[in-house]
C-alpha positions as a Python dict, from the first residue, in 0.01 Angstrom:
ca = {
    (1, 'M'): (0, 0, 0),
    (2, 'I'): (57, -248, 285),
    (3, 'E'): (-192, -271, 568),
    (4, 'A'): (-219, -515, 857),
    (5, 'A'): (-519, -491, 1089),
    (6, 'G'): (-535, -696, 1406),
    (7, 'L'): (-329, -980, 1259),
    (8, 'T'): (-309, -1292, 1472),
    (9, 'R'): (-138, -1620, 1404),
    (10, 'T'): (-99, -1922, 1629),
    (11, 'F'): (110, -2234, 1589),
    (12, 'G'): (-44, -2484, 1827),
    (13, 'S'): (-14, -2328, 2170),
    (14, 'V'): (230, -2060, 2053),
    (15, 'Q'): (96, -1721, 1953),
    (16, 'A'): (330, -1569, 1696),
    (17, 'L'): (114, -1262, 1621),
    (18, 'A'): (-119, -1101, 1874),
    (19, 'G'): (-321, -827, 1703),
    (20, 'L'): (-48, -670, 1489),
    (21, 'T'): (-159, -349, 1316),
    (22, 'F'): (45, -118, 1089),
    (23, 'R'): (49, 61, 753),
    (24, 'V'): (316, 128, 492),
    (25, 'E'): (231, 408, 251),
    (26, 'Q'): (310, 424, -118),
    (27, 'G'): (675, 503, -194),
    (28, 'E'): (795, 454, 165),
    (29, 'I'): (1095, 248, 270),
    (30, 'V'): (998, 116, 611),
    (31, 'G'): (1208, -94, 846),
    (32, 'F'): (1056, -390, 1029),
    (33, 'V'): (1262, -490, 1332),
    (34, 'G'): (1230, -693, 1648),
    (35, 'P'): (1401, -970, 1844),
    (36, 'N'): (1407, -1329, 1728),
    (37, 'G'): (1060, -1466, 1794),
    (38, 'A'): (888, -1127, 1758),
    (39, 'G'): (678, -1237, 1460),
    (40, 'K'): (859, -1065, 1172),
    (41, 'T'): (896, -1370, 949),
    (42, 'T'): (542, -1483, 1023),
    (43, 'T'): (415, -1140, 919),
    (44, 'M'): (613, -1146, 596),
    (45, 'R'): (485, -1493, 513),
    (46, 'I'): (129, -1369, 558),
    (47, 'L'): (189, -1059, 345),
    (48, 'T'): (338, -1271, 67),
    (49, 'C'): (45, -1515, 75),
    (50, 'S'): (248, -1817, 185),
    (51, 'L'): (77, -1844, 524),
    (52, 'P'): (-283, -1758, 617),
    (53, 'P'): (-353, -1551, 927),
    (54, 'T'): (-547, -1703, 1214),
    (55, 'G'): (-735, -1377, 1257),
    (56, 'G'): (-736, -1016, 1147),
    (57, 'S'): (-665, -905, 792),
    (58, 'A'): (-387, -788, 564),
    (59, 'R'): (-407, -599, 237),
    (60, 'V'): (-133, -540, -19),
    (61, 'A'): (-187, -290, -301),
    (62, 'G'): (-554, -284, -201),
    (63, 'F'): (-605, -661, -225),
    (64, 'D'): (-679, -893, 66),
    (65, 'V'): (-406, -1156, 101),
    (66, 'T'): (-659, -1428, 179),
    (67, 'E'): (-928, -1340, -74),
    (68, 'S'): (-707, -1232, -368),
    (69, 'P'): (-362, -1395, -330),
    (70, 'D'): (-293, -1404, -705),
    (71, 'E'): (-352, -1030, -736),
    (72, 'V'): (-119, -969, -441),
    (73, 'R'): (156, -1184, -591),
    (74, 'R'): (137, -998, -924),
    (75, 'R'): (220, -674, -748),
    (76, 'L'): (477, -802, -505),
    (77, 'G'): (845, -888, -512),
    (78, 'F'): (976, -1094, -221),
    (79, 'M'): (1333, -1161, -116),
    (80, 'P'): (1339, -1408, 176),
    (81, 'E'): (1633, -1434, 414),
    (82, 'N'): (1744, -1761, 255),
    (83, 'V'): (1691, -1687, -111),
    (84, 'P'): (1577, -2002, -298),
    (85, 'L'): (1818, -1988, -591),
    (86, 'Y'): (1887, -2281, -825),
    (87, 'P'): (2264, -2349, -809),
    (88, 'D'): (2274, -2528, -1145),
    (89, 'A'): (2113, -2240, -1334),
    (90, 'T'): (2287, -1933, -1466),
    (91, 'V'): (2170, -1596, -1340),
    (92, 'D'): (2006, -1531, -1677),
    (93, 'E'): (1828, -1868, -1670),
    (94, 'L'): (1711, -1798, -1315),
    (95, 'L'): (1562, -1463, -1409),
    (96, 'R'): (1391, -1601, -1721),
    (97, 'Y'): (1242, -1888, -1521),
    (98, 'T'): (1120, -1640, -1260),
    (99, 'A'): (959, -1433, -1536),
    (100, 'E'): (782, -1745, -1660),
    (101, 'L'): (652, -1825, -1311),
    (102, 'K'): (528, -1467, -1273),
    (103, 'A'): (363, -1479, -1617),
    (104, 'V'): (558, -1177, -1737),
    (105, 'P'): (463, -1106, -2102),
    (106, 'T'): (727, -1222, -2349),
    (107, 'A'): (697, -900, -2546),
    (108, 'G'): (972, -675, -2418),
    (109, 'L'): (1098, -937, -2173),
    (110, 'S'): (1463, -920, -2281),
    (111, 'A'): (1470, -542, -2239),
    (112, 'H'): (1302, -574, -1899),
    (113, 'L'): (1555, -831, -1778),
    (114, 'D'): (1842, -618, -1911),
    (115, 'A'): (1712, -331, -1697),
    (116, 'V'): (1682, -555, -1389),
    (117, 'V'): (2035, -687, -1440),
    (118, 'E'): (2175, -335, -1476),
    (119, 'R'): (1983, -208, -1173),
    (120, 'T'): (2111, -486, -946),
    (121, 'G'): (2466, -499, -1081),
    (122, 'V'): (2475, -866, -1184),
    (123, 'G'): (2568, -802, -1546),
    (124, 'E'): (2921, -940, -1522),
    (125, 'V'): (2797, -1268, -1371),
    (126, 'R'): (2484, -1304, -1582),
    (127, 'G'): (2616, -1613, -1759),
    (128, 'R'): (2764, -1780, -1450),
    (129, 'L'): (2608, -2059, -1247),
    (130, 'V'): (2436, -1931, -935),
    (131, 'G'): (2611, -2199, -728),
    (132, 'N'): (2949, -2046, -817),
    (133, 'L'): (2861, -1692, -713),
    (134, 'S'): (2992, -1513, -405),
    (135, 'K'): (2752, -1439, -121),
    (136, 'G'): (2725, -1078, -234),
    (137, 'Y'): (2632, -1171, -588),
    (138, 'R'): (2382, -1430, -465),
    (139, 'Q'): (2210, -1156, -263),
    (140, 'R'): (2207, -934, -571),
    (141, 'A'): (2064, -1220, -778),
    (142, 'G'): (1793, -1265, -515),
    (143, 'L'): (1709, -896, -535),
    (144, 'A'): (1705, -917, -915),
    (145, 'Q'): (1466, -1211, -889),
    (146, 'A'): (1235, -1003, -668),
    (147, 'L'): (1236, -722, -928),
    (148, 'V'): (1130, -943, -1217),
    (149, 'G'): (787, -833, -1333),
    (150, 'D'): (845, -476, -1211),
    (151, 'P'): (651, -511, -883),
    (152, 'E'): (527, -196, -712),
    (153, 'I'): (590, -343, -366),
    (154, 'L'): (903, -514, -231),
    (155, 'I'): (932, -716, 88),
    (156, 'L'): (1295, -784, 180),
    (157, 'D'): (1390, -1012, 468),
    (158, 'E'): (1750, -962, 587),
    (159, 'P'): (1882, -849, 245),
    (160, 'T'): (2233, -777, 381),
    (161, 'S'): (2268, -1095, 589),
    (162, 'G'): (2620, -1238, 574),
    (163, 'L'): (2765, -963, 357),
    (164, 'D'): (3093, -782, 411),
    (165, 'P'): (3091, -404, 473),
    (166, 'S'): (3141, -303, 110),
    (167, 'Q'): (2866, -538, -5),
    (168, 'I'): (2633, -401, 261),
    (169, 'V'): (2689, -49, 130),
    (170, 'E'): (2614, -164, -225),
    (171, 'I'): (2284, -329, -126),
    (172, 'R'): (2195, -25, 85),
    (173, 'E'): (2237, 203, -215),
    (174, 'L'): (2022, -28, -426),
    (175, 'I'): (1742, -16, -170),
    (176, 'L'): (1769, 362, -127),
    (177, 'G'): (1720, 394, -501),
    (178, 'F'): (1366, 258, -463),
    (179, 'R'): (1252, 551, -245),
    (180, 'G'): (948, 718, -397),
    (181, 'E'): (947, 461, -676),
    (182, 'R'): (837, 146, -493),
    (183, 'T'): (694, 64, -154),
    (184, 'V'): (951, -133, 50),
    (185, 'L'): (921, -321, 378),
    (186, 'V'): (1265, -438, 490),
    (187, 'S'): (1359, -650, 789),
    (188, 'S'): (1709, -663, 936),
    (189, 'H'): (1893, -719, 1261),
    (190, 'I'): (2152, -461, 1152),
    (191, 'L'): (1991, -157, 1312),
    (192, 'G'): (2250, 82, 1173),
    (193, 'E'): (2151, -15, 819),
    (194, 'I'): (1783, 23, 898),
    (195, 'A'): (1848, 372, 1038),
    (196, 'R'): (2043, 472, 725),
    (197, 'T'): (1798, 321, 476),
    (198, 'C'): (1449, 374, 613),
    (199, 'S'): (1239, 684, 671),
    (200, 'R'): (1033, 503, 933),
    (201, 'V'): (1080, 192, 1147),
    (202, 'L'): (821, -43, 1295),
    (203, 'I'): (940, -218, 1613),
    (204, 'V'): (760, -540, 1701),
    (205, 'D'): (785, -761, 2007),
    (206, 'R'): (590, -1073, 2101),
    (207, 'G'): (365, -1037, 1799),
    (208, 'R'): (263, -675, 1865),
    (209, 'L'): (370, -336, 1736),
    (210, 'V'): (540, -166, 2031),
    (211, 'A'): (663, 152, 1859),
    (212, 'E'): (710, 346, 1538),
    (213, 'A'): (1034, 540, 1498),
    (214, 'G'): (1027, 839, 1266),
    (215, 'P'): (1298, 1069, 1126),
    (216, 'D'): (1361, 1237, 1461),
    (217, 'D'): (1429, 896, 1619),
    (218, 'L'): (1664, 789, 1341),
    (219, 'A'): (1922, 1066, 1364),
    (220, 'G'): (2182, 803, 1449),
    (221, 'A'): (2204, 426, 1465),
    (222, 'G'): (2258, 453, 1841),
    (223, 'D'): (1923, 627, 1883),
    (224, 'L'): (1736, 340, 1719),
    (225, 'E'): (1940, 84, 1910),
    (226, 'A'): (1861, 245, 2245),
    (227, 'L'): (1490, 266, 2162),
    (228, 'Y'): (1486, -93, 2039),
    (229, 'L'): (1653, -232, 2350),
    (230, 'R'): (1436, -29, 2584),
    (231, 'L'): (1111, -140, 2423),
    (232, 'T'): (1187, -503, 2351),
    (233, 'G'): (1402, -603, 2647),
    (234, 'A'): (1601, -799, 2389),
    (235, 'A'): (1832, -955, 2646),
    (236, 'R'): (1553, -1156, 2810),
    (237, 'G'): (1502, -1521, 2723),
    (238, 'R'): (1259, -1616, 2448),
    (239, 'A'): (1231, -1992, 2475),
    (240, 'G'): (923, -2138, 2313),
    (241, 'E'): (838, -1842, 2090),
    (242, 'A'): (770, -1876, 1720),
    (243, 'P'): (981, -1695, 1454),
}
């Protein structure tokens, strides 16, 4: 469902991606981790058709992100780290506007949005202004926004960033509920959450895939952490690298 083959991306003299290759199969929840500057955000921007690659290719749901960006966007829900929510809109207005942007058919739209609201737990704040929501509810609203249009693929960048422990658990359960139903690529610096949520983890460093961690490697958060630190040398300096 998601495939990157030899992806490269440069920003001037900085090489953010250096031949990145990986696959995410249908129905998988896959973690995407690496130090700051490893190329995670650049990769997600390419997969969501907001940034072209310098070289290599990427396909989402069978469509090339460069040749068929509109087809990719129709099948994709994206939640960036800093979710672009309109503070002066209510949650319901935000979701309806998102549906309009995604060209979701009006027939059955209300029922679809009701299902999204129920799934993400924003029902009790549906009529409130986004700008007045807590951080946890803003994250939920961002996830609801990504689900509008019923995409088969979700790309989530730091979905639990800034949340308290109980909110993290709630978002984790939401993501786990997608297993087998949607294909999910999720990035996070909270390795314990990645270990609990994902069946497989891709570890990137300096724009390359350095390891894949499977179920045997994810028995505990400490196992993933040890592997991550050993492969990335995360303590070393990274001045001058792109995000």
